[in-house]
C-alpha positions as CSV (number, residue, x, y, z in Angstrom):
1,X,3.0,13.2,1.5
2,X,5.1,14.6,-1.0
3,X,5.1,19.1,-0.4
4,X,7.0,21.7,-1.8
5,X,8.2,24.7,-1.0
6,X,9.4,27.4,-2.2
7,X,12.4,27.6,1.3
8,X,14.3,24.5,2.6
9,X,12.5,23.1,5.2
10,X,13.1,22.3,8.4
11,X,13.5,18.8,9.8
12,X,10.9,18.4,12.1
13,X,7.8,21.0,13.1
14,X,6.2,20.8,16.9
15,X,2.7,21.0,16.0
16,X,1.7,20.8,19.7
17,X,0.6,17.1,20.2
18,X,2.2,15.9,16.8
19,X,5.2,16.1,15.0
20,X,5.6,16.9,11.5
21,X,8.7,15.2,9.6
22,X,10.3,16.6,6.9
23,X,12.8,14.0,4.9
24,X,13.8,13.3,1.4
25,X,14.7,17.2,0.8
26,X,15.5,17.8,-2.5
27,X,16.4,21.2,-4.2
28,X,15.5,21.5,-7.9
29,X,16.2,24.5,-10.1
30,X,13.4,26.2,-10.5
31,X,13.0,29.8,-13.4
32,X,12.9,31.9,-10.0
33,X,15.2,30.5,-7.2
34,X,14.8,27.3,-5.8
35,X,12.4,24.8,-5.2
36,X,12.1,22.5,-2.3
37,X,10.7,18.5,-2.9
38,X,10.1,16.6,0.3
39,X,8.1,14.1,1.7
40,X,6.1,14.2,5.6
41,X,4.4,13.1,7.6
42,X,2.8,14.3,11.1
43,X,3.2,11.9,13.8
44,X,0.8,11.9,16.8
45,X,1.3,11.7,20.7
46,X,5.5,11.4,21.4
47,X,7.7,11.0,18.1
48,X,9.1,8.0,19.1
49,X,11.1,5.6,16.5
50,X,8.3,3.1,16.5
51,X,5.2,6.0,16.0
52,X,7.5,7.4,13.2
53,X,7.6,3.3,11.8
54,X,3.5,3.0,12.2
55,X,3.4,6.3,10.8
56,X,6.1,5.7,7.3
57,X,3.9,2.7,6.9
58,X,0.3,3.9,7.1
59,X,1.3,6.3,4.5
60,X,1.0,2.6,2.0
61,X,-1.1,0.3,4.3
62,X,-4.0,1.0,6.5
63,X,-4.0,-1.8,9.3
64,X,-6.6,-3.5,8.0
65,X,-4.3,-3.9,4.6
66,X,-1.2,-5.0,6.3
67,X,-3.8,-7.7,8.7
68,X,-5.1,-9.0,5.5
69,X,-1.9,-9.2,3.4
70,X,-0.1,-11.3,6.6
71,X,-2.7,-13.4,6.7
72,X,-3.2,-13.7,2.9
73,X,0.7,-14.9,3.0
74,X,-0.1,-17.2,6.0
75,X,-2.7,-18.7,4.4
76,X,-1.0,-19.0,0.3
77,X,2.6,-17.8,0.6
78,X,3.0,-19.4,-2.9
79,X,0.5,-17.0,-4.5
80,X,1.5,-13.8,-1.8
81,X,4.9,-13.7,-2.2
82,X,5.4,-11.0,-4.1
83,X,3.0,-8.8,-2.9
84,X,4.5,-9.9,1.6
85,X,8.2,-9.7,-0.3
86,X,7.7,-6.0,-1.2
87,X,6.0,-5.2,1.9
88,X,8.4,-6.9,4.0
89,X,11.1,-4.2,2.1
90,X,8.9,-1.1,3.0
91,X,8.6,-1.8,6.6
92,X,12.5,-2.1,6.1
93,X,13.4,0.9,4.1
94,X,11.0,2.8,7.0
95,X,13.0,1.6,10.1
96,X,16.0,2.9,8.5
97,X,13.4,6.8,8.1
98,X,12.7,6.2,11.5
99,X,15.7,5.5,12.4
100,X,17.1,8.8,11.0
101,X,13.9,11.0,11.7
102,X,14.2,9.8,15.4
103,X,17.8,11.0,15.9
104,X,16.8,14.6,14.9
């Protein structure tokens, strides 16, 4: 999810049982001072790397959509190859981002 702020957001915020992770923070020029644009996710429970990966993927695919995509690709790899490749690329990106976020 994308957000904007007039102040640089912290990398994470403890929300009491949930953690908000802010990432891909960009400082943009604004008429009155700085404007920060960033992405964020909220992880419920333990903020493990695995939980962060799940939350990042869930921003793009519901669990049902993931299962359908995997099943469709298994049934017809040629027809669903592009969509499946995009999904795998997203998973790889999410793993990299989750590693960075979990090390903060």
